[in-house]
KEZAVO-736858 format. One record per residue: residue in three letters; x, y, z of N, C-alpha, C in turn. Coordinates in nm, 3 decimals. Layout:
REM KEZAVO-736858
> code	nu	nv	nw	cau	cav	caw	cu	cv	cw
> ALA	X	Y	Z	X	Y	Z	X	Y	Z
...
REM end
This chain:
REM KEZAVO-736858
> code	nu	nv	nw	cau	cav	caw	cu	cv	cw
> MET	-1.375	-5.818	-1.553	-1.249	-5.851	-1.490	-1.249	-5.799	-1.349
> LEU	-1.212	-5.889	-1.260	-1.209	-5.853	-1.118	-1.071	-5.798	-1.094
> ILE	-1.071	-5.679	-1.044	-0.941	-5.606	-0.996	-0.973	-5.567	-0.853
> VAL	-0.890	-5.618	-0.760	-0.924	-5.575	-0.620	-0.798	-5.499	-0.562
> HIS	-0.827	-5.401	-0.479	-0.734	-5.317	-0.414	-0.672	-5.396	-0.299
> PRO	-0.546	-5.375	-0.265	-0.488	-5.438	-0.150	-0.561	-5.427	-0.022
> PHE	-0.640	-5.311	-0.004	-0.722	-5.293	0.101	-0.814	-5.410	0.124
> LEU	-0.867	-5.461	0.016	-0.965	-5.567	0.028	-0.889	-5.710	0.045
> THR	-0.786	-5.725	-0.035	-0.722	-5.863	-0.030	-0.631	-5.883	0.078
> GLY	-0.584	-5.771	0.138	-0.483	-5.776	0.237	-0.530	-5.830	0.377
> ARG	-0.663	-5.851	0.394	-0.717	-5.894	0.518	-0.804	-6.025	0.485
> LEU	-0.771	-6.128	0.566	-0.837	-6.257	0.531	-0.996	-6.242	0.550
> ALA	-1.036	-6.173	0.651	-1.179	-6.151	0.673	-1.249	-6.079	0.554
> ARG	-1.184	-5.985	0.494	-1.238	-5.910	0.371	-1.236	-6.012	0.261
> TRP	-1.121	-6.082	0.240	-1.124	-6.179	0.125	-1.234	-6.289	0.132
> ARG	-1.267	-6.325	0.259	-1.377	-6.423	0.275	-1.504	-6.363	0.227
> LYS	-1.534	-6.240	0.244	-1.650	-6.175	0.187	-1.653	-6.186	0.038
> VAL	-1.537	-6.168	-0.020	-1.529	-6.192	-0.178	-1.557	-6.323	-0.213
> GLU	-1.498	-6.411	-0.133	-1.520	-6.566	-0.160	-1.669	-6.592	-0.144
> GLN	-1.739	-6.550	-0.039	-1.883	-6.579	-0.032	-1.967	-6.516	-0.143
> TRP	-1.924	-6.388	-0.190	-1.991	-6.323	-0.290	-1.976	-6.414	-0.430
> LEU	-1.850	-6.463	-0.450	-1.838	-6.550	-0.570	-1.919	-6.687	-0.563
> GLU	-1.926	-6.743	-0.445	-2.005	-6.871	-0.431	-2.148	-6.839	-0.449
> GLU	-2.200	-6.725	-0.393	-2.346	-6.701	-0.409	-2.369	-6.671	-0.551
> THR	-2.279	-6.593	-0.618	-2.301	-6.567	-0.749	-2.305	-6.686	-0.847
> LEU	-2.217	-6.777	-0.818	-2.206	-6.893	-0.894	-2.342	-6.990	-0.874
> ASN	-2.384	-6.984	-0.757	-2.511	-7.073	-0.724	-2.641	-7.000	-0.760
> THR	-2.653	-6.877	-0.777	-2.781	-6.803	-0.791	-2.793	-6.724	-0.933
> LYS	-2.683	-6.715	-1.001	-2.691	-6.630	-1.120	-2.649	-6.720	-1.246
> ASP	-2.676	-6.678	-1.359	-2.641	-6.751	-1.481	-2.506	-6.672	-1.529
> VAL	-2.389	-6.719	-1.473	-2.277	-6.645	-1.503	-2.169	-6.752	-1.552
> TRP	-2.066	-6.704	-1.613	-1.958	-6.793	-1.665	-1.827	-6.715	-1.628
> PHE	-1.747	-6.783	-1.541	-1.623	-6.720	-1.511	-1.517	-6.790	-1.602
> ALA	-1.453	-6.724	-1.682	-1.362	-6.785	-1.779	-1.233	-6.707	-1.802
> ARG	-1.131	-6.770	-1.842	-1.010	-6.711	-1.878	-1.024	-6.628	-2.000
> LEU	-0.937	-6.532	-2.030	-0.947	-6.447	-2.150	-0.935	-6.527	-2.275
> ASP	-0.849	-6.644	-2.276	-0.834	-6.718	-2.395	-0.967	-6.813	-2.414
> GLN	-1.028	-6.844	-2.311	-1.163	-6.911	-2.331	-1.268	-6.820	-2.391
> ILE	-1.267	-6.694	-2.348	-1.365	-6.597	-2.398	-1.328	-6.576	-2.546
> ALA	-1.204	-6.555	-2.587	-1.167	-6.535	-2.729	-1.202	-6.661	-2.813
> ASP	-1.181	-6.790	-2.760	-1.219	-6.892	-2.841	-1.362	-6.902	-2.848
> HIS	-1.454	-6.862	-2.749	-1.590	-6.870	-2.760	-1.635	-6.770	-2.865
> LEU	-1.586	-6.642	-2.870	-1.616	-6.554	-2.966	-1.580	-6.593	-3.106
> ASN	-1.464	-6.665	-3.114	-1.429	-6.703	-3.259	-1.525	-6.808	-3.306
> GLN	-1.578	-6.895	-3.214	-1.663	-7.006	-3.242	-1.795	-6.939	-3.286
> LEU	-1.843	-6.839	-3.219	-1.968	-6.772	-3.249	-1.957	-6.701	-3.390
> GLN	-1.838	-6.637	-3.412	-1.816	-6.581	-3.541	-1.815	-6.689	-3.652
> SER	-1.759	-6.790	-3.634	-1.755	-6.897	-3.736	-1.884	-6.965	-3.771
> ASN	-1.965	-6.961	-3.663	-2.099	-7.011	-3.685	-2.197	-6.913	-3.743
> GLY	-2.161	-6.790	-3.759	-2.241	-6.670	-3.802	-2.338	-6.631	-3.693
> ASP	-2.318	-6.655	-3.574	-2.399	-6.610	-3.461	-2.356	-6.469	-3.410
> TYR	-2.241	-6.422	-3.446	-2.198	-6.301	-3.395	-2.110	-6.232	-3.492
> THR	-2.130	-6.097	-3.515	-2.042	-6.017	-3.609	-1.998	-5.911	-3.530
> PRO	-1.865	-5.899	-3.508	-1.813	-5.787	-3.433	-1.824	-5.654	-3.507
> ARG	-1.841	-5.547	-3.426	-1.844	-5.413	-3.493	-1.693	-5.392	-3.536
> LYS	-1.675	-5.327	-3.649	-1.543	-5.288	-3.699	-1.539	-5.136	-3.717
> ASP	-1.446	-5.069	-3.649	-1.421	-4.939	-3.667	-1.311	-4.918	-3.760
> HIS	-1.336	-4.837	-3.869	-1.224	-4.823	-3.972	-1.152	-4.694	-3.939
> LEU	-1.038	-4.715	-3.910	-0.943	-4.605	-3.873	-0.848	-4.574	-3.985
> PRO	-0.792	-4.472	-4.009	-0.832	-4.337	-3.937	-0.957	-4.277	-3.983
> TYR	-1.003	-4.190	-3.909	-1.128	-4.112	-3.949	-1.118	-4.008	-4.049
> TYR	-0.992	-3.972	-4.090	-0.974	-3.882	-4.194	-0.930	-3.938	-4.317
> THR	-0.935	-3.866	-4.432	-0.917	-3.914	-4.560	-0.768	-3.902	-4.607
> SER	-0.698	-3.808	-4.548	-0.564	-3.794	-4.593	-0.485	-3.714	-4.487
> PRO	-0.351	-3.720	-4.485	-0.275	-3.635	-4.390	-0.297	-3.492	-4.418
> ILE	-0.284	-3.415	-4.314	-0.280	-3.275	-4.332	-0.150	-3.219	-4.361
> SER	-0.130	-3.145	-4.475	-0.015	-3.085	-4.506	0.006	-2.943	-4.432
> ARG	0.121	-2.932	-4.373	0.147	-2.808	-4.300	0.279	-2.749	-4.355
> SER	0.279	-2.627	-4.388	0.399	-2.560	-4.422	0.465	-2.505	-4.292
> LEU	0.597	-2.530	-4.281	0.652	-2.460	-4.169	0.716	-2.337	-4.205
REM end
């Protein structure tokens, strides 16, 4: 997730550097820029195909509440 500080985005010359980096990355790397809903759909499809199984953490990590006398 790209999060940029106003120091970077507040100046057009700095933003041009980010734009150049994005263009270079798209042209030279195997990347996929997607919205979060597209990523969720992709993972759901992988799950339904059996190609991906997410890790499931079972909470809480304790077996019962702690009784305390006041």
